[in-house]
C-alpha positions as a Markdown table, in Angstrom:
| # | Residue | x | y | z |
|---|---|---|---|---|
| 1 | Unk | 0.0 | 0.0 | 0.0 |
| 2 | Unk | 1.1 | 3.5 | -0.5 |
| 3 | Unk | 1.7 | 6.0 | 2.3 |
| 4 | Unk | -0.9 | 8.4 | 0.9 |
| 5 | Unk | -3.5 | 9.5 | 3.3 |
| 6 | Unk | -7.2 | 9.4 | 2.3 |
| 7 | Unk | -9.2 | 12.6 | 2.0 |
| 8 | Unk | -12.3 | 13.1 | 4.1 |
| 9 | Unk | -14.4 | 12.5 | 0.9 |
| 10 | Unk | -12.7 | 9.2 | 0.2 |
| 11 | Unk | -13.2 | 8.1 | 3.8 |
| 12 | Unk | -16.9 | 9.0 | 3.6 |
| 13 | Unk | -17.3 | 7.1 | 0.3 |
| 14 | Unk | -15.6 | 4.0 | 1.8 |
| 15 | Unk | -17.8 | 4.2 | 4.9 |
| 16 | Unk | -21.0 | 4.5 | 2.8 |
| 17 | Unk | -19.9 | 1.6 | 0.6 |
| 18 | Unk | -19.2 | -0.5 | 3.8 |
| 19 | Unk | -22.6 | 0.4 | 5.2 |
| 20 | Unk | -24.3 | -0.6 | 1.9 |
| 21 | Unk | -22.5 | -3.9 | 1.7 |
| 22 | Unk | -23.4 | -4.8 | 5.3 |
| 23 | Unk | -27.0 | -3.9 | 4.7 |
| 24 | Unk | -27.2 | -6.0 | 1.5 |
| 25 | Unk | -25.6 | -9.0 | 3.2 |
| 26 | Unk | -27.9 | -8.7 | 6.2 |
| 27 | Unk | -31.0 | -8.5 | 4.0 |
| 28 | Unk | -29.9 | -11.5 | 2.0 |
| 29 | Unk | -29.3 | -13.5 | 5.2 |
| 30 | Unk | -32.7 | -12.7 | 6.7 |
| 31 | Unk | -34.4 | -13.5 | 3.4 |
| 32 | Unk | -32.7 | -16.9 | 3.3 |
| 33 | Unk | -33.6 | -17.5 | 7.0 |
| 34 | Unk | -37.2 | -16.4 | 6.4 |
| 35 | Unk | -37.5 | -18.7 | 3.3 |
| 36 | Unk | -36.1 | -21.6 | 5.3 |
| 37 | Unk | -38.5 | -21.1 | 8.2 |
| 38 | Unk | -41.5 | -20.7 | 5.8 |
| 39 | Unk | -40.5 | -24.0 | 4.0 |
| 40 | Unk | -40.3 | -25.8 | 7.3 |
| 41 | Unk | -43.6 | -24.4 | 8.4 |
| 42 | Unk | -45.3 | -25.7 | 5.2 |
| 43 | Unk | -43.8 | -29.1 | 5.7 |
| 44 | Unk | -45.1 | -29.2 | 9.2 |
| 45 | Unk | -48.5 | -28.0 | 8.1 |
| 46 | Unk | -48.6 | -30.7 | 5.4 |
| 47 | Unk | -47.6 | -33.4 | 7.9 |
| 48 | Unk | -50.3 | -32.3 | 10.3 |
| 49 | Unk | -52.9 | -32.3 | 7.5 |
| 50 | Unk | -51.9 | -35.8 | 6.5 |
| 51 | Unk | -52.1 | -37.0 | 10.1 |
| 52 | Unk | -55.5 | -35.4 | 10.5 |
| 53 | Unk | -56.9 | -36.8 | 7.2 |
| 54 | Unk | -55.6 | -40.2 | 8.1 |
| 55 | Unk | -57.3 | -40.0 | 11.5 |
| 56 | Unk | -60.6 | -39.1 | 9.7 |
| 57 | Unk | -60.2 | -42.1 | 7.4 |
| 58 | Unk | -59.8 | -40.0 | 4.3 |
| 59 | Unk | -56.3 | -41.3 | 3.6 |
| 60 | Unk | -55.5 | -45.0 | 4.1 |
| 61 | Unk | -52.0 | -46.5 | 4.2 |
| 62 | Unk | -51.4 | -50.2 | 3.3 |
């Protein structure tokens, strides 16, 4: 690296870029977590429905 010091403007640009990058990564992480939780909830709901329908005699196994 060079020994040149950054100007206040360059420092502010770097700070804004860092904030934007962190915000994007955080949003992507929460979107993935939300999608995962939603998928698991649908699987659980489907399993509960199959159990309920089997109990009612609507679905028969074997």
